[in-house]
N, C-alpha and C positions, 0 to 999 in steps of 0.2 A: 345490438346496442345494449348497454347495461344501465338500468334505471338507478335512481338514488338509493332505493332500498337495497338493491344488489350490491352497490358499491360499499354501503355500510357493512353488509354481511361479509364481504370479501376482506375489508379492513379488519374486522373482528377475527376472521379466520387467520389472517397473516399474523396479527398480534398474538393469538393463542399459540400458533406454531413457533413463534420466536421464543416462547418460554421454555421450549424443549431443545436442548443442545443436541448436536449429532453425537451418536454413540461411538465409542472406541470398540475395537474388536473384542477386547476383554469384557467390556460391559455387555456387549451383545451375547457373548458366551454365558455370562453369569445369569442374564435374564432368561435366555432360552433354556439353560440348565434347570432353572426354577420351574419353568413351564413343564418340561418333560418329567421332572421329579413329581409334580402334582399329578400328572397322568399316571405314572407308575404307582403312586399311592392310591389312586382310584382303582387300578387293577387289584391291588392287595385288599382294598376294602370290599370289593365285590367277591373276591375269593374267600374272604373271612366269613362272610354271611351265607349260609346254605340257601336261603330263599332268594338272595340276589344271584347266586350261581345258577339256581334253577331258572330264574328269569332269563339270564344270558343264554342258557341252553335252549330255552324256548325261542329266544330271539334268533339264534343261529339256525334252528330248525325251520322257522318261518322264512328265513332268507333262502333256504334251499327248496322248500316245497310251496311257498306262498309269497313270492316276491311282490312288491307294491305294484298296483295297476293304476294307470293314469286316470281312468274314469272314476276312481274312488276318491280322488282328491279334489276339493273345491277350488284349489289354487294349483295350477300346473307347475309353477315355480317350486312349490314345496315337493312335488313329485320328483322333479329333476334333481333337486338338492339331495333327496334321500337316495335316489338311484346312484348318484355320484358317490355317495359315502359308502353304500353297501355293495358296489359292483364286485369287489374282490371276494365277497362272501357268498355270492350266488353259485348255483350249481356249475356254471361255466366260467367262474371267476378264478383268479390266480390263487386264492386261499380257500377254495372249496373243500379241499381235504381237511384243513385245519378247522373249518366251520363244521364239517360233518363230525369230526372227532369231538369237538366241544359240545355239540348237540347230544352226543351219545354219552359222554363221560361226566360232564359237569354236574348232572343231576344225581349221579351215583357215588361219586367220591366223597369220603368222609373227612379228610384232612384238608386244611386250607392250603398247605404247601403243594399238595397234589393238584388241587383245583387251580392254583396260581399258574402252574406250568401250562395248562391249556388256555387260560385267559391271556397270558402273555404270548402264547403261540399264535393267537389270532392276528397279532400285529395291527391292531385297530388304529386308524388315523386319530390324531388328538381330538379333532372336532367331533368324530363319531363317538369316541370314548366319553367326552363331555356330554354329548347329546343323550347317550344311554344313561349316564349318571343323573342328568336332569330329569329324564323320564321316570327314573326310579324315585327321585325326590318328589316329583309331582304325585306319583301314585301313593306316596306316604303322607301326602297332605301339605308338602312344602311348595314354594314357588321360586323359580329362577328363569330369567329370560334366555332363550336359546332357540334359534331357527330350526336346527336339526331335530331337536326334541319336539318342536311343533309338528314337523313332518312325521316323526315316529308316532306321535299321538294319533294322527289320522290313520296311519297304517294299522296300528294296534286294534282299531275298531273292526277290522276285517280278518283278524287272526283266527285260524281254525281252532286254537286252544285259548280258552278264556284267560285274560290278563289279570293276575292277582293284584290286590292292593297290599302294601307292605306295612306290617306293624313293627316298625323299627324302633330300637331303643333311642332315647333322646341323645345319648352319647354318640351313637352311630350317625344320627341325623346331623348333629353338630359337626362331626368329622367330615361328612359328605359336603356340607355347605362350606366348610373351611377350605377344603381342597379345591372346590369349584372357584371360590374367590381367589385363591392363590394362582390358579391357572389363568383366570380372566385378567388379573392384575398384571401378570407377566406378559400376556399377549398384548394387552392395551399399551404397555410401556413400549414395546416394539413398534406399535402403530403410531403412537403420539410423537415419538422422536423421529419419525420418518415422514410426517405429513407434508413437510415442505417439498419432498420429492413428488408427491401427488400433485401439488399445485404447479410445479415446474412442468411435469408431463402434460397435465391438462391444458396448460397455456399453449402448447404446440398444436392443439386441435381446435382452437377457437376459430370462429368464422366458418364453420362447416354445418350451420343450421341447428346447432345444439348449444344451449346456454352453458356458460362457464361453470356455474354452480352445479349443474347436472353432471358435467364432466368430473368435477371434483368428487361428487358423491359416488359415482361409479368407480373412480380410481381408488377411493378409500375402501370400497368393498373388495377390490382386488388386493389392496394392501393388507386388509384383515385376513383374507384367505392365505396370503403369503406368510403372515405371522403364525397362522395355525399349522402350516405344513413345514416351516423352516426347521432344519436340524443342523445345529452348529458343528456337530461332530463330523460332518462331511467336508468341512474345511472352507466353506464359502462365507463371505461377509453378507449380512442380512440386507444391507443397502444394495448390494449387487443382485442378490436373489430376488428381491421384491420388485426390481425394475421391470422385468418382463411381465410379472403378474399385473402390475398397475397399467402398463402399456396395453396389454391384451384386453383388460376390462374396458379401458377408455376407447380403444379402437372398435371393439365389438359394439359398444353403445352408440358410437357415431354411425356405424353401419346400420344399426337397427332403427335408430330414431332420427338420424340426420336427413333421410330421404324418404319419400313416399313409397318407393320401390326398393326392396332389399336385394342387393347383389352379393355374390360370394365375396369373401374377404379379399382374395387376391385381385378381383376386379375393382373393388373399392380402392385398393392401394394404387393400382395402375391409373385410375381416374384422378386420384389425388395428386399423383406425380405429374400428370399432364397439366392439371390446372396450376400446380406450383410453378412449372416451367412457363406457363402462359403469363402469370403475374410477374415473374422475374424478367421475362423478355419485354413485357410492356413497360416495366419500371426502367429498364435499361435503354430501350429505344424510343419509348413514347408511342409506339404503334402496336396494333394487334398482330400477333405472330400468326403465320399461316400454319396449316396442319403439318406440312413437310418439315418446317423448322422445329415445331414442337416435338415431332416424332424423332428427329435427329438428336435433339437435346436430351430426350428421355430414353434414347436407345431402343426405340420401338420401330416396327414396320409402319409406314404411313397409313396403309389401309386399316391396320389394327387401331392406330391412334384415332382415325376418323370414326370408326365404329364406337370407340369408347366415349368420344366427345358427344356423339349423338345420344348416348344413354341419358345424359342430363336433360334432354329436351323431350322426354317421354311423358311428362306430367304437367298439367296446367291447373292452377287453383280455380275453383268455381267462383270464388269471390273476386277474381281479377276482372277488370273492365273488358267489355266485349271488343271495343276499339281503343287504340292508344289515346285518342283525343276526347274520349267520352268517359265521364265518371259516374253517370246516372244509372247506367244499365250494366249489370255484371253478367258473367257467363251463365250463372244459375237461373237468371231471369229469362233466358232464351230457351231453356229446356222444355220440350213438349212432352206431356204425359198425362195420364188420368189417375185419379185417386184410387179407383177400383177397376179391376179388369172385368170383362164380361163373363157371364155365366158359362158361355161356351169354352172360354179359356180354362176355367176350373175343371170342367168335364174332360177337356182334352188332356190336361196335365194328370188328372187322376187315372185316365185310361192308359196313358203312357207309363205312369208309375206301376200300374198292375202288370202291364206287359213286360216292363223291365224286370220286375220282381220274379216273374215266371221264367224269364230268360236266365237270370242269375241263378235260379234254383237248380239249373242243369249242371252247374259247375261243381267242382269238388268242394268239400266243406271249408278247407283252409283258403281256397281261392275266393269263395263267397265272403268269408270273414274279412279278407284283405280288401276286396272291392267295396264292400259296404262301409268299412271304416275309412277308406281312402276318399270316397266321394260323399260321405255323410248321409248315407241312406238310412231309412227307418227313423227319421227325425233326430238323428245324432249329428254332432258337429264333425266336419271333415278333419281328418288327422293327416299329419305328414308321415312319410315313411319311417322317420326316426321314432315318432310317437307310437306308430303301429308296432315297430320292432320292440319298443319298451313294453308295450301292452302284452305282446305275445311271448316275450322273453327270447327273441331270436335276433339274428343279424339283419341290418338294413338291406344287404344284398339278397338275402332270402326273400324278404318282402318284395323287393323289386322284381325278382324272377317270377314270383307268384302273380304279381300284378300284370306283368307282361304276358304270362301264359293265359291268364283269365281274359284279358282283352283280345288276345288272338282267337280264343275259342268263341267269344261273343261275336267278333267280326265274321267268323266262319259260319255262324248260324244264318241260314237263308232268310228266315222270317225277320230277324233283327235287321239285316241289310235292307230288306224291302220296306220295313217300317221306317227306317231312317231316311230312305229315298223319298217316301211319301211325305214325311214330316218336313224335309228340306224343300220339297216342291211347293208344299202349302205355305211355308214361311216366305218363299220368294214372291208369292202372290200377295 
C-alpha cells in the first residue's frame, strides 16, 4: 500500500520526469561525446602536471602491490565499489601490464606528451577517472561529491607510500573543477532524460515486498551506472543500453530486500514466474490452481515447482498472532528463554573455543586464515567466500577448495571427532 506522502512524492517525480523529453540518437551522441571529451581532458591535465603524474604512478603501484582490503573499510559497499573500478589494474587484471608500465614510467618522464601516452594506455573507466580527479582535488583543498573518490580516500590511508598533498596553481584547480562539472552535467543529462524508463521498469516489480520508491531509487542508481559506462561510438542507443542496467539493479534489490531469506537470482526468477502464473490462473478461473497446472503453464517439472512454492513458507514473522483467531498473543510472546546463561555455559564455550583453536593451529597457514575468516573466529565477523577472495586477492574457487581441505583435515582428527560426539551427547540430555 502507498500512503498519502508517497503518492505526493510519486506525483512530483512524474511531473519532474515529464519536463525532460526523450533524446534522439543525435542528441545522445552529442551529450556522450561531451562526457568523454571531459574525461580525455582530465587525462591531459594529469599528464601536464608532474606531481599529478607521480600520484597516478603511485596509484597504479598500489593497485599491484597493495590492493584494497575489506577489513580496512568502515563501509563494505565502498570496498566493493573500489574493487569493481580497480579490477583491471590489479596484478591479475586485464590491464596489469599497462598498470605496471605506468607505475614505472610516469614518475620519470619529463614531457607531458610522453606521460599522456601511458595515462591513456590505462584505459581507465570514466567513473574511475573522475574519482581519481576528485581525490586529487580534495588533496589540494577542494571539494566535490563522488562515491568512488570516497572509497579511494579510505584506501589511501593504508598505502605503503605516503600520499602527498598538492600545491596546485589556481588555474589548474579551476580547470580541474571545470572539467569535472562538464562530465557531471553530461552524465546527468543522460540520466534525467531517461528517468521515465526507471519508473516504467520499477512498476513491473511492485507487490513483491518492496516499496515503489525504493525500487525507483535502485533503478536510478543502475541508470547512473549505465550513463557512466555508455560509449556511443559502439553504435547502441543509450535507451537500449541502460535498460539492462536498470532491470538488473531493480531485480537484485528485490531479491535482497524483498524476502527474509536470500535466494540465487535464477531461483528468485523461477519463484516469481510460478506466482505470476498462479495469479493469472486465479484471475481467469476464479480458483486456486494446483501445482501440476502451474508447472505446466510455467514449463517446469511438477516436483521442481512444488519445491519452489515451498520456499516462500520458510519464514514466519514473530509479530504474527499465535493463532488465527487471537490477536492478543504473538509468536514472540511464546518464546522461552533466559536473559543470561549459566556460568557453566560460559566455561563450556570457552573450553570448546580453546580446543578448536588448538585443532585449527594444526592446519596450513592459508587454511587457518580461510577457516577463521569464514566462521568469524577470533572475535571477527564471518565473511562470505567472495569477501575472503577479495581480502586475499584470490579466486572464490581457490577459497572453496581451501575450506573443503581444512574441514576434511579437521574431521579426520580423532580428538576433534571425539569432542564433537561428547558435545552432541551432552546437548541431547
